[in-house]
C-alpha positions in Angstrom: -70.6 32.6 -113.3 -67.2 34.3 -112.8 -65.3 31.2 -114.0 -67.6 31.0 -117.0 -67.0 34.5 -117.9 -63.2 34.1 -117.4 -63.3 31.0 -119.7 -65.2 33.0 -122.5 -62.8 35.8 -122.3 -59.7 33.6 -122.5 -61.3 31.9 -125.6 -62.0 35.4 -127.2 -58.3 36.3 -126.4 -57.0 33.3 -128.0 -59.3 33.1 -131.1 -59.8 36.7 -131.9 -56.9 38.5 -130.3 -59.0 41.0 -128.4 -57.0 43.9 -127.0 -56.7 44.4 -123.3 -59.1 47.3 -123.5 -61.8 45.3 -125.2 -61.4 42.3 -122.9 -61.6 44.6 -119.8 -64.8 46.2 -121.4 -66.4 42.8 -122.0 -65.6 41.6 -118.4 -67.0 44.9 -116.9 -70.3 44.6 -118.9 -70.7 40.8 -118.3 -70.0 41.2 -114.6 -72.7 43.9 -114.4 -75.1 41.7 -116.0 -74.2 38.8 -113.7 -74.8 41.3 -110.7 -78.1 42.1 -112.0 -79.1 38.5 -112.4 -78.1 37.9 -108.7 -80.5 40.8 -107.6 -83.2 39.8 -109.7 -83.1 36.0 -109.1 -82.1 35.2 -112.6 -79.2 32.8 -113.7 -76.8 34.1 -116.4 -76.6 30.7 -117.9 -80.3 30.4 -118.5 -81.4 34.1 -119.4 -84.0 34.5 -122.0 -84.5 37.2 -124.6 -87.1 38.9 -122.5 -84.8 39.0 -119.6 -82.0 40.7 -121.5 -84.6 43.2 -123.0 -85.5 43.9 -119.4 -82.0 44.5 -118.4 -81.5 46.9 -121.4 -84.5 48.8 -120.3 -83.2 49.2 -116.8 -79.9 50.7 -118.3 -81.8 53.0 -120.4 -84.1 54.3 -117.7 -80.8 54.8 -115.5 -79.7 57.1 -118.1 -77.0 54.9 -120.1 -76.2 56.1 -123.4 -77.2 54.0 -126.5 -73.4 53.6 -127.4 -72.9 52.0 -124.0 -75.8 49.6 -124.3 -74.6 48.7 -127.9 -71.1 47.8 -126.5 -72.8 45.8 -123.7 -75.0 44.0 -126.1 -72.0 43.1 -128.3 -70.2 41.4 -125.4 -73.4 39.6 -124.4 -74.0 38.3 -128.0 -70.5 36.8 -128.1 -71.0 35.3 -124.7 -74.1 33.5 -125.6 -72.7 32.4 -128.9 -69.7 31.0 -127.1 -72.1 29.1 -124.6 -74.0 27.7 -127.6 -70.8 26.6 -129.3 -69.5 25.0 -126.1 -72.9 23.1 -125.8 -73.6 24.8 -122.5 -77.0 25.9 -123.8 -79.0 25.1 -126.9 -80.2 28.6 -127.9 -78.9 32.2 -128.4 -81.2 34.6 -126.5 -79.7 37.6 -128.2 -80.3 36.3 -131.8 -83.5 38.4 -132.2 -82.6 41.5 -130.1 -82.2 44.5 -132.3 -79.2 46.8 -131.7 -79.8 50.3 -130.1 -80.0 52.9 -132.7 -76.9 55.0 -132.4 -76.6 58.7 -133.0 -74.0 59.5 -135.8 -71.2 61.5 -134.3 -68.7 63.3 -136.6 -65.1 63.4 -135.2 -63.8 66.7 -134.1 -62.5 68.6 -137.0 -59.1 70.4 -136.4 -57.9 72.6 -139.2 -54.5 72.4 -140.5 -53.4 75.5 -138.8 -54.8 74.3 -135.5 -52.8 71.1 -135.9 -49.7 73.1 -136.6 -50.3 75.1 -133.4 -50.9 72.0 -131.4 -47.5 70.5 -132.7 -45.7 73.6 -131.8 -46.8 73.8 -128.2 -44.4 71.4 -126.4 -41.4 73.0 -124.6 -38.4 71.7 -126.6 -35.9 72.6 -124.0 -37.2 69.8 -121.5 -36.9 66.1 -122.1 -40.7 65.6 -121.6 -41.4 68.3 -124.1 -39.3 66.8 -126.8 -40.9 63.4 -126.1 -44.3 64.9 -126.5 -43.3 66.6 -129.6 -42.0 63.4 -131.2 -45.4 61.8 -130.0 -47.6 64.4 -131.4 -45.7 64.5 -134.8 -45.9 60.7 -135.1 -49.5 60.6 -134.2 -50.5 63.1 -136.8 -48.1 61.6 -139.5 -49.4 58.1 -139.1 -53.0 58.1 -137.6 -52.2 55.6 -134.9 -54.6 55.0 -132.1 -53.4 56.4 -128.9 -53.1 52.9 -127.4 -50.8 51.8 -130.4 -48.8 54.9 -129.9 -48.1 54.7 -126.1 -47.3 50.9 -126.4 -44.8 51.2 -129.2 -41.6 49.3 -128.6 -38.3 50.0 -130.4 -38.4 46.8 -132.5 -41.5 48.2 -134.2 -39.9 51.5 -135.4 -37.4 51.7 -138.3 -36.1 55.2 -138.7 -33.9 54.0 -141.7 -37.0 52.7 -143.6 -39.2 55.5 -142.2 -41.9 53.1 -141.1 -43.7 51.9 -138.0 -45.0 48.3 -137.7 -48.3 48.2 -135.8 -50.4 45.2 -134.5 -53.8 46.7 -134.1 -57.3 45.4 -133.3 -57.9 41.7 -134.0 -54.1 41.2 -133.8 -53.8 42.4 -137.3 -50.4 43.9 -138.4 -49.9 47.0 -140.7 -47.0 49.0 -141.9 -47.5 52.7 -141.7 -45.0 55.4 -143.3 -43.9 58.1 -140.9 -42.7 60.8 -143.2 -39.6 63.0 -142.9 -41.0 65.3 -140.3 -41.9 62.5 -137.8 -38.6 60.6 -138.5 -36.6 63.8 -137.8 -38.4 64.4 -134.4 -38.1 60.8 -133.4 -34.3 60.8 -134.2 -33.9 64.0 -132.2 -35.9 62.6 -129.3 -33.9 59.4 -129.3 -30.5 61.3 -129.4 -31.4 64.1 -127.0 -34.0 62.9 -124.4 -35.0 59.4 -124.3 -31.9 58.2 -122.3 -32.7 60.8 -119.5 -36.3 59.7 -119.3 -35.3 56.1 -119.1 -32.9 57.2 -116.2 -30.1 55.2 -117.9 -31.9 51.8 -117.7 -32.3 49.4 -120.6 -35.8 49.3 -122.1 -37.6 48.9 -125.4 -40.2 51.5 -124.6 -40.1 54.1 -127.4 -41.9 56.9 -125.2 -41.2 56.2 -121.7 -43.0 58.0 -118.8 -41.4 59.8 -115.9 -41.3 56.4 -114.3 -39.3 54.9 -117.3 -42.3 52.7 -118.2 -45.0 52.6 -120.9 -47.2 55.6 -120.6 -51.0 55.1 -120.0 -53.4 56.4 -122.4 -54.9 58.7 -119.8 -51.5 60.3 -119.1 -51.2 61.2 -122.9 -54.6 62.4 -123.1 -53.9 64.9 -120.4 -50.9 66.0 -122.2 -52.9 66.6 -125.4 -55.4 68.7 -123.4 -52.5 70.7 -121.9 -51.1 71.4 -125.3 -54.5 72.4 -126.7 -54.8 75.0 -124.0 -51.4 76.3 -124.6 -52.2 76.5 -128.4 -55.5 78.3 -127.6 -57.5 75.6 -129.4 -61.1 75.8 -128.3 -62.4 72.9 -130.4 -63.5 70.0 -128.1 -60.9 67.2 -128.4 -60.9 63.6 -127.9 -57.9 61.2 -127.5 -58.2 60.4 -131.2 -58.4 64.0 -132.5 -55.0 63.7 -134.4 -56.1 60.4 -135.7 -59.2 62.0 -137.1 -57.3 65.0 -138.4 -54.8 62.6 -140.1 -57.6 60.9 -142.1 -59.5 64.0 -142.8 -56.6 66.0 -144.1 -55.4 63.1 -146.3 -58.9 63.0 -147.9 -59.0 66.8 -148.3 -55.7 66.5 -150.2 -57.1 63.9 -152.6 -56.0 60.6 -150.9 -57.9 57.5 -151.8 -60.3 56.2 -149.3 -59.0 52.6 -149.4 -55.6 53.8 -148.8 -56.7 55.7 -145.6 -58.5 52.6 -144.5 -55.4 50.5 -144.8 -53.3 53.2 -142.8 -55.8 53.5 -140.1 -56.2 49.7 -139.8 -60.0 49.6 -140.3 -61.2 46.2 -141.3 -64.5 47.6 -142.8 -64.5 50.5 -145.3 -67.8 51.8 -143.9 -65.8 52.8 -140.7 -63.5 54.9 -142.7 -66.2 56.6 -144.7 -67.3 58.8 -141.9 -64.2 60.8 -142.7 -65.6 61.6 -146.1 -68.4 63.4 -144.5 -66.0 65.4 -142.3 -64.0 66.3 -145.4 -67.1 67.2 -147.3 -68.3 69.5 -144.5 -65.0 71.1 -144.3 -64.9 71.8 -148.1 -68.5 73.1 -147.9 -67.5 75.7 -145.3 -64.4 76.8 -147.2 -66.6 77.2 -150.4 -69.0 79.3 -148.5 -66.3 81.6 -147.1 -64.3 82.1 -150.3 -66.5 81.7 -153.3 -67.8 85.0 -154.5 -71.3 83.6 -155.0 -71.6 81.1 -152.1 
């Protein structure tokens, strides 16, 4: 079964350009399903719909969230579709399984003043602080995913044109304007701090870690939490908080939803529409505060 899962993941990587994170998640979920099969005397290749439903029930009783089970079911669906396509089985046991009902979570809503405080938190007298300042400015200016930010290479950044070229989910490429403020801080970081972080080695890493390598998402997430504490921001943050703020603030200032969709790299407009709810709630609260008859 291990080799079959490997073959499936290789095929998904070649055909769909799955990111390393998605591939890792699929491998994790399918391996856990395979372990359950071993314990219960089932075979992954011949599982039936009732078997998969039993496994989902086991997960639910164990306290797994609906979002986790939905992700697992997505991996399992693709796996059995692959098996059918490769003539390794005739039917898809996931075809009639209903997706778990997911709660609707609105992204954390940072105000513009809170974003300003967060962007001002790094210590610019240190190379790491200047790096983090440039990263935060670029993140808020472009709405990049954290994984896209930390994996940026110099050939994807054009300071002269003021754009960054991103290859996102599904291997889809997009050009995102950076804006003057982000370009300024990137130039300053390149001129004043990047070489010292690289320890004079040659590298195409835009934002090197203290080891002169690509920074991990987890490391940058810890940096964001640190600066939120420095800025006295009590709002619960996530690694994508500035991405959410980028989208919400654009809509608050009248940006077209489809433009925001293109900038974020969403393949489906419905994914972007959640930000209209955030923007609407924000406008409603401002109305209640400032309107004399609210």
